[in-house]
C-alpha positions as CSV (number, residue, x, y, z in Angstrom):
1,M,0.1,34.6,0.7
2,D,0.6,31.6,3.6
3,I,-2.3,29.3,4.8
4,D,-3.8,28.5,7.8
5,T,-6.0,25.1,8.1
6,D,-6.5,22.7,11.0
7,I,-4.4,19.1,9.5
8,C,-1.7,19.8,6.9
9,V,-1.9,16.3,5.2
10,V,1.4,15.9,2.8
11,G,0.8,13.2,0.5
12,G,-2.5,12.1,-1.6
13,G,-2.3,8.2,-1.5
14,P,-4.6,5.6,0.3
15,A,-3.5,6.9,3.5
16,G,-3.5,10.7,2.7
17,L,-6.6,10.6,0.7
18,T,-8.9,8.6,3.5
19,L,-7.7,10.4,6.6
20,A,-8.4,13.8,4.6
21,L,-11.5,12.7,3.7
22,L,-12.9,11.5,7.5
23,L,-11.3,14.7,8.1
24,V,-13.6,16.8,6.8
25,R,-16.7,15.0,6.8
26,S,-15.8,15.7,10.7
27,G,-15.6,19.5,10.2
28,I,-12.1,19.8,10.3
29,R,-10.2,22.0,7.6
30,V,-7.4,19.9,6.0
31,T,-5.0,20.8,3.0
32,L,-2.8,17.9,1.2
33,L,0.0,18.6,-0.7
34,E,0.8,16.1,-3.5
35,R,3.9,16.2,-5.0
36,S,2.4,15.4,-8.6
37,R,0.5,17.2,-10.7
38,S,-1.8,14.3,-11.9
39,L,-3.2,11.0,-10.7
40,D,-2.6,9.5,-13.6
41,R,1.0,8.2,-13.3
42,T,2.2,4.7,-12.9
43,Y,1.3,2.8,-9.6
44,R,2.6,-0.9,-8.3
45,G,0.2,-1.9,-5.5
46,E,-3.8,-2.1,-6.1
47,I,-4.6,-5.0,-4.7
48,L,-6.8,-4.6,-1.7
49,Q,-7.8,-7.2,1.0
50,P,-11.4,-7.3,2.3
51,G,-10.9,-5.7,5.7
52,G,-10.1,-2.2,3.1
53,Q,-12.8,-2.4,0.9
54,A,-15.0,-2.7,3.8
55,L,-13.9,0.3,5.2
56,L,-14.0,2.0,1.5
57,D,-17.1,1.1,1.1
58,E,-18.6,2.5,4.2
59,L,-17.0,5.6,3.3
60,G,-18.7,5.5,0.2
61,V,-15.5,5.5,-2.1
62,L,-15.3,1.9,-3.3
63,G,-18.4,1.6,-5.3
64,P,-18.5,4.4,-7.3
65,A,-14.2,3.2,-8.0
66,R,-15.2,0.4,-9.1
67,E,-17.3,1.1,-12.0
68,H,-13.9,2.2,-12.8
69,G,-13.1,-1.1,-13.5
70,A,-11.8,-3.8,-10.7
71,V,-11.0,-7.2,-11.5
72,E,-12.0,-9.4,-7.8
73,H,-10.2,-12.2,-7.5
74,D,-11.6,-15.7,-5.7
75,R,-8.4,-17.3,-4.6
76,F,-4.5,-16.9,-3.7
77,L,-2.5,-19.5,-4.9
78,L,1.0,-20.9,-4.4
79,E,2.0,-23.2,-6.9
80,E,5.4,-25.2,-7.8
81,H,5.8,-26.8,-11.6
82,G,1.6,-26.6,-12.1
83,R,1.0,-28.2,-8.2
84,I,-0.7,-26.1,-6.6
85,L,1.2,-26.3,-2.8
86,I,-1.7,-23.7,-1.2
87,N,-5.2,-22.6,-2.1
88,G,-6.5,-19.7,-0.2
89,D,-9.9,-19.7,-1.2
90,Y,-11.5,-16.0,-0.4
91,R,-15.2,-17.1,-0.9
92,R,-15.2,-19.3,1.8
93,L,-14.9,-15.9,4.2
94,P,-17.7,-14.0,5.5
95,G,-19.2,-12.0,2.8
96,P,-19.8,-9.6,1.2
97,Y,-15.9,-8.3,0.9
98,N,-14.8,-12.5,0.4
99,C,-12.2,-11.9,-2.6
100,L,-9.0,-10.4,-3.4
101,L,-10.0,-6.7,-4.8
102,S,-7.4,-5.6,-8.0
103,L,-8.6,-2.1,-8.1
104,P,-6.2,0.7,-9.7
105,Q,-5.0,3.2,-7.4
106,R,-5.7,5.7,-10.0
107,H,-9.4,4.8,-9.6
108,L,-9.4,4.5,-5.9
109,L,-7.6,8.3,-5.7
110,T,-9.5,9.7,-8.1
111,E,-13.1,8.7,-6.0
112,L,-11.0,9.8,-3.0
113,L,-10.2,13.1,-4.3
114,A,-13.8,14.1,-5.4
115,A,-15.3,12.9,-2.6
116,C,-13.0,15.4,-0.6
117,E,-13.7,18.0,-2.9
118,R,-17.3,18.3,-1.5
119,H,-16.4,19.3,1.5
120,E,-15.6,22.6,2.7
121,G,-12.2,22.9,4.3
122,F,-10.4,20.8,2.1
123,E,-8.0,23.0,0.5
124,Y,-5.6,20.2,-2.5
125,L,-2.3,21.6,-3.3
126,A,-1.6,19.2,-6.7
127,G,2.7,19.2,-7.8
128,T,3.3,20.9,-4.7
129,K,6.0,19.4,-2.1
130,A,7.1,20.2,1.2
131,T,10.9,21.6,1.9
132,A,10.5,22.3,5.6
133,L,8.7,22.0,9.1
134,V,7.5,25.1,10.4
135,E,8.7,24.7,14.3
136,E,7.7,26.4,17.3
137,A,9.3,25.3,20.3
138,G,9.9,21.9,19.6
139,A,6.3,21.0,17.7
140,V,5.7,21.0,14.5
141,R,3.2,23.9,13.3
142,G,3.3,23.5,9.5
143,V,5.0,22.9,6.6
144,V,6.8,25.2,3.9
145,A,5.2,24.3,0.5
146,T,7.3,25.1,-2.5
147,R,5.4,24.5,-6.4
148,G,7.7,24.5,-9.5
149,A,10.3,26.3,-9.7
150,D,9.4,28.8,-6.8
151,P,12.6,29.0,-4.5
152,V,10.5,30.5,-2.0
153,G,7.1,29.1,-1.3
154,R,4.7,29.6,1.2
155,V,3.8,28.5,4.8
156,V,1.2,26.1,5.8
157,R,-0.1,26.3,9.2
158,A,-1.9,23.7,10.9
159,R,-2.5,22.3,14.4
160,C,-0.7,18.9,12.8
161,V,1.2,17.8,10.0
162,V,0.7,14.3,9.1
163,A,3.1,12.5,7.0
164,A,1.6,10.2,4.2
165,D,4.7,10.7,1.9
166,G,5.9,7.1,1.1
167,R,8.4,4.8,2.6
168,F,11.0,7.5,1.9
169,S,9.2,10.3,3.6
170,K,10.7,13.9,3.4
171,I,8.6,14.9,6.3
172,R,10.2,11.5,8.5
173,T,13.7,13.2,7.1
174,L,13.1,17.0,7.7
175,A,11.6,15.6,11.3
176,G,14.9,14.0,12.2
177,I,13.1,10.8,12.7
178,G,15.1,7.3,12.4
179,Y,14.0,4.7,10.5
180,R,15.3,0.9,11.2
181,R,15.0,-1.0,7.9
182,Q,15.3,-5.0,8.3
183,E,16.2,-6.9,5.5
184,L,13.6,-9.7,6.2
185,F,12.7,-10.8,3.0
186,S,15.8,-10.5,1.4
187,Q,14.6,-10.0,-2.1
188,D,13.9,-7.3,-5.0
189,V,11.2,-7.7,-7.6
190,L,11.0,-6.9,-10.8
191,W,7.3,-5.4,-12.0
192,F,6.2,-5.0,-15.7
193,R,2.5,-5.1,-17.3
194,L,1.7,-8.0,-19.9
195,S,-1.5,-7.8,-22.3
196,G,-4.0,-9.8,-21.1
197,S,-7.7,-10.3,-20.0
198,P,-9.1,-11.7,-17.0
199,P,-11.0,-15.2,-17.6
200,P,-14.5,-13.7,-18.1
201,A,-17.4,-14.2,-14.9
202,G,-18.2,-17.9,-13.7
203,S,-16.0,-19.4,-16.2
204,G,-13.5,-20.8,-13.0
205,P,-11.8,-18.6,-10.5
206,R,-10.1,-15.4,-10.9
207,D,-6.3,-16.2,-9.0
208,V,-3.4,-13.6,-7.7
209,R,-0.6,-16.6,-7.7
210,V,2.5,-17.2,-6.5
211,F,4.6,-19.6,-8.9
212,R,7.5,-21.5,-9.7
213,A,8.3,-23.0,-13.0
214,G,12.1,-22.2,-13.8
215,G,14.2,-20.0,-11.8
216,N,12.8,-17.5,-9.3
217,P,9.1,-17.2,-8.1
218,V,6.9,-15.2,-9.9
219,L,3.9,-13.0,-9.1
220,S,0.8,-12.7,-11.2
221,Y,-2.7,-11.0,-11.2
222,F,-5.2,-9.6,-13.3
223,S,-5.7,-6.1,-13.6
224,A,-8.5,-3.5,-14.3
225,S,-6.7,-2.3,-17.5
226,D,-6.5,-5.9,-19.5
227,S,-3.3,-6.5,-18.5
228,V,-1.3,-9.0,-16.2
229,Q,0.7,-7.7,-13.4
230,L,3.5,-10.0,-13.4
231,G,6.7,-9.5,-10.4
232,W,9.9,-11.8,-10.7
233,T,11.7,-12.5,-7.5
234,L,15.4,-11.8,-7.5
235,P,17.8,-11.6,-4.8
236,H,18.4,-8.3,-3.1
237,G,21.2,-6.9,-6.0
238,G,20.7,-9.4,-8.4
239,F,19.1,-7.7,-10.9
240,R,22.3,-5.1,-11.6
241,P,24.5,-8.4,-12.8
242,L,21.9,-9.1,-15.3
243,A,20.9,-5.9,-16.9
244,D,24.9,-5.9,-17.3
245,R,24.2,-8.9,-20.2
246,G,21.7,-6.6,-21.4
247,A,17.3,-6.4,-21.8
248,G,17.6,-9.9,-24.0
249,H,19.1,-11.6,-21.7
250,I,16.8,-10.4,-19.1
251,V,13.8,-11.1,-21.5
252,E,15.0,-15.0,-21.7
253,Q,15.1,-15.5,-17.8
254,L,11.4,-13.9,-17.9
255,C,10.6,-16.7,-20.2
256,R,12.3,-19.5,-18.3
257,A,10.2,-18.0,-15.0
258,A,7.3,-17.7,-16.5
259,P,7.0,-19.9,-20.0
260,E,3.2,-19.4,-20.1
261,Y,3.8,-15.9,-21.2
262,A,6.6,-16.3,-22.9
263,G,5.4,-15.5,-26.3
264,R,3.5,-11.9,-24.8
265,I,7.1,-11.6,-22.8
266,R,8.9,-11.6,-26.1
267,A,7.1,-9.7,-28.1
268,E,5.9,-6.7,-25.0
269,I,9.1,-6.4,-22.9
270,T,11.1,-4.2,-26.1
271,G,13.9,-2.8,-23.3
272,F,14.7,-1.6,-20.1
273,G,11.9,1.2,-19.9
274,D,9.3,-1.5,-19.6
275,L,10.4,-2.9,-15.8
276,S,10.6,-1.7,-13.0
277,L,12.5,-2.5,-10.0
278,L,11.5,-2.9,-6.4
279,D,14.2,-2.6,-3.8
280,V,11.9,-4.9,-1.4
281,F,12.6,-4.3,2.4
282,S,10.4,-4.0,5.7
283,G,11.0,-1.8,8.7
284,S,9.6,1.2,10.9
285,A,10.0,4.7,11.7
286,E,11.1,5.2,15.6
287,E,8.5,7.3,16.1
288,W,5.2,7.5,14.7
289,V,4.3,10.6,16.7
290,R,5.9,13.9,18.0
291,D,4.2,17.5,19.1
292,G,2.5,18.4,16.1
293,L,3.4,15.4,13.5
294,V,1.6,12.1,12.9
295,L,3.3,9.1,10.3
296,I,0.8,7.3,8.5
297,G,1.2,4.3,5.8
298,D,4.6,3.8,4.2
299,S,5.7,6.9,6.2
300,A,5.7,5.3,9.7
301,H,6.4,1.5,8.3
302,T,7.1,-0.6,5.3
303,H,5.8,-4.0,4.4
304,S,6.4,-6.6,1.1
305,P,3.9,-6.9,-1.8
306,I,3.9,-10.4,0.0
307,G,-0.1,-10.9,1.4
308,A,-0.9,-7.3,-0.7
309,Q,-1.2,-5.6,2.8
310,G,0.9,-1.9,1.4
311,I,-3.4,-0.5,0.5
312,N,-4.9,-2.0,3.8
313,L,-2.7,-0.9,6.5
314,A,-2.4,2.3,5.1
315,I,-6.4,2.4,5.1
316,R,-6.6,1.3,8.6
317,D,-4.1,3.6,9.9
318,A,-6.1,6.5,8.4
319,V,-9.1,5.3,10.1
320,A,-7.5,4.8,13.7
321,A,-5.6,8.4,13.1
322,H,-8.9,9.8,12.6
323,P,-10.4,10.4,15.8
324,V,-7.3,11.6,17.2
325,L,-6.9,14.3,15.2
326,V,-10.0,15.0,16.1
327,E,-9.9,15.3,19.3
328,A,-6.5,16.8,19.3
329,V,-7.9,20.1,17.0
330,R,-10.8,20.3,19.2
331,S,-8.6,20.4,22.0
332,G,-6.3,22.5,21.1
333,D,-3.7,19.5,22.4
334,A,-1.6,18.0,19.1
335,G,1.2,17.0,21.5
336,A,2.5,13.5,21.8
337,D,0.9,12.5,24.6
338,R,-2.3,12.6,23.0
339,L,-1.3,11.8,20.0
340,R,0.1,8.5,21.0
341,A,-3.4,6.6,21.7
342,Y,-2.8,6.5,17.5
343,T,0.6,4.7,17.7
344,A,-0.9,2.6,20.7
345,L,-4.0,1.0,18.4
346,R,-1.5,0.2,15.5
347,R,2.0,-0.4,16.5
348,P,0.7,-4.2,17.7
349,E,-1.3,-4.9,14.3
350,V,1.8,-3.7,12.3
351,D,4.1,-5.7,14.4
352,R,2.2,-9.0,13.6
353,I,1.8,-8.8,9.9
354,T,5.2,-8.0,9.6
355,R,5.6,-11.3,11.5
356,I,3.3,-13.2,9.7
357,Q,5.0,-11.9,6.1
358,R,8.1,-12.9,7.1
359,V,7.0,-16.5,7.3
360,Q,5.0,-15.8,4.1
361,S,8.4,-14.9,2.2
362,R,10.5,-17.9,3.5
363,M,7.5,-20.0,2.5
364,M,7.0,-19.0,-0.8
365,L,10.1,-17.6,-2.2
366,S,12.7,-19.3,-0.7
367,T,15.3,-19.7,-3.7
368,G,18.3,-22.0,-2.0
369,R,18.3,-25.5,-3.2
370,L,17.3,-27.0,-0.2
371,S,14.8,-24.0,1.7
372,S,12.9,-24.1,-2.0
373,T,12.4,-27.5,-1.8
374,V,11.3,-28.1,2.0
375,R,9.3,-24.9,2.7
376,P,7.1,-25.0,0.0
377,R,6.0,-28.6,0.9
378,T,5.9,-27.4,4.6
379,A,3.8,-24.1,3.5
380,A,1.6,-26.6,1.6
381,L,1.1,-29.2,4.5
382,L,0.6,-26.0,6.9
383,S,-2.2,-25.1,4.8
384,R,-4.2,-28.1,5.1
385,T,-4.7,-27.5,9.1
386,P,-7.3,-25.2,10.7
387,L,-3.7,-22.7,12.0
388,Y,-4.0,-21.3,8.2
389,G,-7.6,-20.4,7.7
390,A,-7.3,-18.7,11.1
391,M,-4.0,-16.9,9.3
392,L,-5.8,-16.4,6.4
393,R,-8.7,-14.3,8.3
394,R,-6.0,-12.5,10.1
395,I,-4.3,-11.6,6.6
396,A,-7.5,-10.6,5.0
397,F,-9.3,-8.8,8.0
398,G,-6.5,-7.5,10.3
399,T,-5.6,-8.4,13.5
400,S,-7.4,-6.4,15.5
401,P,-10.4,-4.5,15.0
402,V,-10.1,-0.7,13.5
403,R,-13.8,1.0,13.0
404,L,-14.9,3.6,11.7
405,R,-16.2,6.1,14.0
406,T,-19.1,7.7,12.2
407,D,-20.4,9.5,15.1
408,L,-17.9,11.8,14.0
409,L,-18.7,12.1,10.5
410,A,-21.4,14.9,9.4
411,A,-24.5,13.2,7.9
412,G,-24.2,12.9,3.8
413,R,-21.0,11.6,1.7
């Protein structure tokens, strides 16, 4: 049976579910397609900046998500052979969200979905993917939704479709929207987890770190699941030559890069299945809106893990798109001209964050003999100036105001 709805959201990540919650609380009918059958799966990003925390708390989901487990981090550190070059002290920022928060995505998505399901007009189609767009006179009017081995699927008709399906967006491809990939970072990241718990509260600061101890830089932070997440940076394409020499060779290279974790690396990294390679790149869709279509989050723009901006920008996209889509539904006009109000608000900040990330990457992750010596020391000098404090505030809270339109939300949560 076909479905008729106001907004069809494709993708049940932080961007898609945040937007869906805002819309259903505004009396808008939403059908959300998520290709995964369960939230119980592996996620990479989980660091929330203060600005993202504030918006989720205003929506009423941050507290319940934190109850499942979270870790507050006091500082962001850049270290070189044990020497701290940059100390980004989040506790010096205005409270109450003056920390980096490691919040597993599964916990956040669970609470967002539960909040959505408390409202009439919300329909969640798990294990369902969009395989085609429904178009009329050049405007998007829905999608064909397919579940499992069903070769036909059913049509979800909507006033507007929202692509929130990630950096390799199927909806973006189906819409014929080009994507400009930019190789600004020249790194891949090899992610892995090790056992370990954060220091007890009050025993000392908890840190998100980028450190260089031997070889390429490593990112690390404690996760709420009693583990340490680490990301070993490699030049683009650098993993394959290492992999050809076997998992044991990679383990030894990891031990050299992160000697403080060497014992756990040797004990817990037993093969390639314990490692996950992330192709790091930035980029932007050539268009973020079309008649009847909006792209948000990674579908619209992609970022490096440096600076922990992915989830925060996705949430801010959802908050910015919310009033535009409410007005589009209520007016019966989901044309590109009306939807471009979202692009006008979001693209300037996204471009500024991309430039900041490019500077961060060059300062922190340089691997050439000269640049790996000069740039981190330049970063250390910069961190002692008022300019760095201003940059930290932009990283933490965003570069332009994005405010929740609470006047559009029905009373209650």
